[in-house]
C-alpha positions in Angstrom: 17.5 164.8 66.4 21.1 165.0 67.3 23.4 161.7 66.5 24.6 159.8 68.9 28.2 160.5 69.2 30.6 157.8 67.8 32.8 156.4 70.2 36.7 157.0 69.7 39.2 154.2 69.8 40.8 156.3 73.0 37.5 155.5 74.8 38.6 151.3 75.0 41.8 150.4 76.9 43.6 148.3 74.5 44.3 144.7 75.6 46.8 143.0 74.5 47.3 139.6 74.6 48.9 140.2 78.3 47.4 142.9 79.3 49.5 146.1 79.8 52.9 146.3 80.9 51.5 147.2 84.3 49.3 144.3 84.8 51.8 141.6 84.0 54.6 141.3 87.3 50.6 141.1 89.1 49.5 138.1 87.1 52.4 136.6 87.1 52.6 136.8 90.8 49.6 135.6 90.7 50.0 132.8 88.3 52.5 131.3 91.2 55.6 129.0 90.4 56.2 127.3 86.9 55.9 123.2 86.2 59.5 123.0 86.2 60.0 124.6 89.8 57.4 122.8 91.4 59.2 119.5 89.8 62.3 120.9 91.2 60.8 121.6 94.9 59.2 117.8 94.9 62.7 116.0 93.8 64.7 118.2 96.7 61.6 117.0 98.7 61.4 113.5 97.6 65.3 113.1 98.3 65.6 115.2 101.4 65.6 111.9 103.6 67.5 109.9 101.7 70.8 113.2 102.3 70.3 113.7 105.4 70.4 109.7 106.4 73.9 109.4 104.0 74.7 112.7 105.7 74.5 111.6 108.9 75.4 107.9 108.5 78.6 108.0 106.4 79.6 111.5 105.4 80.1 113.1 109.0 81.7 109.4 110.7 84.1 109.6 107.4 84.8 113.5 108.6 84.9 112.4 112.0 87.3 109.4 111.5 89.4 111.9 109.6 89.8 114.8 112.6 90.7 111.7 114.6 93.4 110.4 112.4 95.4 114.2 113.1 95.1 114.5 116.8 96.6 112.8 119.7 93.2 111.3 120.4 93.5 108.5 123.4 90.1 107.1 125.4 90.7 109.7 128.5 90.9 112.8 126.9 88.2 112.1 123.9 86.0 114.1 125.1 87.8 117.4 124.9 88.1 116.4 120.9 87.3 118.9 118.9 87.2 120.4 115.1 90.0 123.2 116.6 92.5 120.8 118.3 96.2 120.3 117.3 96.7 118.6 114.4 99.3 116.5 113.9 101.0 113.2 111.7 102.1 111.5 115.0 99.9 108.8 114.6 100.6 108.0 111.2 104.3 107.5 112.1 103.2 105.3 114.9 101.1 103.2 112.3 104.0 102.7 109.8 106.9 102.8 112.4 104.7 100.0 114.7 106.5 96.4 114.5 104.2 94.2 112.7 102.7 96.4 110.1 104.3 95.8 106.9 102.9 91.8 107.5 99.8 92.6 109.1 99.4 94.2 105.3 101.1 91.5 104.1 98.5 89.6 105.4 95.8 91.1 104.3 96.5 91.4 101.0 97.6 87.2 100.9 93.9 87.1 102.6 91.7 89.1 100.2 93.9 87.9 97.0 92.7 84.0 98.1 89.5 84.6 99.5 88.1 86.8 96.0 90.0 84.2 93.7 88.5 81.2 95.9 85.2 83.0 95.9 84.9 83.5 92.4 86.3 80.2 91.6 83.4 78.2 93.6 80.4 80.8 92.2 81.9 79.4 89.1 81.6 75.9 89.4 78.1 76.8 90.4 76.7 78.6 88.6 77.8 75.9 85.8 76.3 73.2 87.5 73.3 74.8 88.3 72.7 76.5 84.8 70.4 74.3 83.0 66.8 73.0 84.3 66.9 69.7 86.2 64.7 67.9 88.8 65.6 69.4 92.2 67.3 72.8 90.7 65.3 75.2 92.9 66.5 73.3 96.3 69.9 72.5 95.0 69.8 76.3 94.6 68.9 77.3 97.6 71.5 75.0 99.4 73.8 77.2 97.5 73.0 80.1 98.9 73.2 78.7 102.9 76.4 79.6 103.6 75.8 83.5 102.7 72.2 83.6 104.5 73.4 81.8 107.7 74.9 84.3 110.8 78.7 84.2 111.0 78.5 83.1 114.2 77.0 80.1 114.1 79.0 79.2 110.9 82.0 79.8 112.2 80.8 78.4 115.8 80.7 75.4 113.3 84.3 75.6 111.5 85.4 75.3 114.5 84.2 72.4 116.0 85.0 70.7 113.0 88.3 72.0 112.8 89.0 70.9 116.5 91.5 68.9 117.6 90.5 66.8 120.1 86.3 66.2 119.1 86.4 67.9 115.2 84.9 65.5 112.4 88.2 66.8 110.1 91.2 65.4 112.4 89.2 62.3 112.7 88.7 61.3 109.3 92.3 62.0 108.3 93.3 60.3 110.8 90.6 56.8 109.4 91.1 57.8 105.9 94.5 59.6 105.9 96.6 58.5 108.3 97.4 61.1 110.2 99.3 60.4 113.7 99.4 63.6 115.4 95.7 66.2 115.3 96.7 69.0 113.1 95.7 73.0 115.2 94.1 74.4 112.0 93.1 77.5 113.9 96.3 77.8 116.5 99.4 76.6 114.3 100.6 79.4 112.0 103.0 77.1 110.1 102.7 73.8 108.9 105.1 71.7 107.3 104.5 69.2 104.5 106.5 66.8 103.0 105.3 66.1 98.8 108.5 64.1 96.7 111.1 64.6 99.5 110.4 68.7 100.0 109.8 70.0 102.6 106.9 72.7 102.3 105.9 75.0 104.8 102.5 76.5 105.0 100.8 79.2 107.0 98.2 76.5 107.9 95.7 79.4 110.4 95.7 82.0 106.9 94.6 79.3 104.5 92.1 77.7 107.1 91.0 81.4 107.1 91.0 81.6 103.4 89.2 78.6 102.5 86.3 79.6 105.0 86.0 83.2 103.3 85.9 81.2 99.3 83.3 78.8 101.5 81.0 81.1 103.0 81.0 84.3 100.0 81.0 82.2 96.8 77.4 82.5 96.7 77.9 86.3 96.3 79.2 85.3 93.0 77.1 82.5 92.0 74.0 84.8 92.0 75.8 87.3 89.8 77.5 84.7 87.6 74.2 83.0 86.9 72.1 86.0 86.3 75.0 86.3 83.3 75.0 83.0 82.1 71.0 82.7 81.8 71.5 85.7 80.1 73.8 84.9 77.1 72.5 84.2 73.9 71.5 80.5 73.6 71.6 80.1 69.4 75.4 80.9 69.8 76.0 77.9 72.4 74.1 75.9 70.5 76.3 76.4 66.7 78.7 75.4 68.3 77.5 72.7 70.3 76.7 71.7 66.6 79.7 72.7 64.9 81.6 70.1 67.6 83.3 72.7 70.2 84.2 70.3 73.3 82.9 71.5 76.0 86.3 73.2 77.3 86.3 74.9 73.9 82.8 76.3 74.4 83.7 77.7 77.4 86.7 79.1 76.8 85.9 81.1 73.8 82.4 81.7 74.1 81.2 81.3 78.1 84.8 83.0 79.1 84.4 86.1 76.9 80.7 87.0 78.0 81.8 86.6 81.6 84.9 88.9 81.9 83.1 91.7 82.7 80.8 90.5 85.7 84.0 88.8 87.1 86.0 91.9 86.8 83.6 93.6 89.0 83.3 90.5 91.1 87.0 90.8 91.4 86.5 94.1 92.5 83.8 94.0 95.4 85.4 90.7 96.7 88.5 92.4 97.1 87.2 95.5 98.8 85.0 93.8 101.2 87.3 90.9 101.9 90.3 93.8 102.6 87.9 94.9 105.7 86.8 92.2 106.9 86.9 91.5 110.2 84.6 89.3 112.0 85.3 86.1 110.4 89.0 86.7 111.2 88.2 88.1 114.7 85.8 85.0 115.2 88.1 82.1 114.1 91.1 83.0 115.3 91.3 86.3 116.9 93.8 87.0 114.9 96.6 84.9 116.1 98.4 82.2 114.6 99.6 85.1 111.8 95.7 86.2 110.9 96.0 89.4 111.8 94.5 91.4 109.2 94.5 95.0 109.3 90.9 95.5 110.8 92.1 93.3 113.4 94.9 95.8 114.0 92.8 98.7 114.3 90.4 97.0 116.9 93.7 95.5 118.9 94.4 100.0 118.7 91.1 100.8 120.1 91.1 97.7 122.4 94.4 97.1 123.5 96.1 100.6 123.9 92.9 102.9 123.7 94.4 104.6 121.4 91.8 105.9 119.4 93.9 108.3 116.7 96.2 106.0 116.0 92.8 103.1 115.2 91.6 106.4 113.0 95.3 106.8 111.3 95.4 103.0 110.2 91.8 102.7 109.1 92.4 106.1 106.8 95.7 104.4 105.7 93.1 101.4 104.8 90.7 103.8 103.1 94.2 105.1 100.8 95.1 101.6 99.9 91.6 100.6 98.4 91.0 104.1 96.6 94.1 102.7 94.9 92.7 99.6 94.2 89.5 101.1 93.2 91.6 103.5 90.5 93.0 100.4 88.6 90.4 99.0 88.5 88.7 101.6 86.9 91.9 102.6 85.3 92.2 99.4 83.4 89.5 97.1 83.4 86.1 99.3 83.0 86.9 100.9 80.1 87.2 97.4 78.9 84.6 96.7 80.9 81.9 99.0 79.5 83.8 98.5 75.6 82.5 95.0 75.2 79.1 96.0 76.0 
């Protein structure tokens, strides 16, 4: 009887961990994309709607404005304007050399600095007053936010009625309590002369009124930031200073103010940018008259009065350059110190 043949190793295929080299591409193809690739595709799918919205709402209008700023475009020929038009610097020459450009830019800076300072100062006072608990604090906080959340058309109408020289309550109180002999046109008089200790001071009345309105309307914005920072401060440091006999002014100057510094610097930049580009407040109160014409109102006048779309775009680009310079100054001198204090 013949003995059974012993199988040789060659009779069995050698199967390694990944199979034969010829089988590996097919196995990889069947395995599909890796986990990292799937996560990357999912992330792109999630952020695609946001990217599309930003592209359509932000990027494309900016590029269109830049293109219009370098072309001679008016309302009558805007349909013939394209990407491959004739580019020139005439619009910027028109904007820079036009009468009132320097005064408008100076007025905008004064309006922005004054409105920013008043809003931050008002927010700081309100935050210090409402930081500690007391009965009715929630109601007071809600009232403080009213100027910021109220519609701009409503609040400007109320201010116009209050400051009216014919039937405004401010002029009525001024005549009764302060002895005003003539009503004061707060929103229509460019310069008012005030006598103080024998000195005659000329005040830009309408501009000061608009600045006060700006500070009143937007101090709740600063109030929210500063109150959040005050409530996040460690209480043991303040209590230790109180035990050591520090006065309220000393505690504010040496304990609170250094910790509020980065927040105040950030608020100053944000409020300056927002105020520098502000249009509706000034236009609804004065229409840009009586020495209150700011750059945004000037852009609107280029569009509506002169129908010069190219010059209006160039003026908007000049405004953007000024704001970029301000932000660069903040990032250079204030942002590093604000980050190091944290």
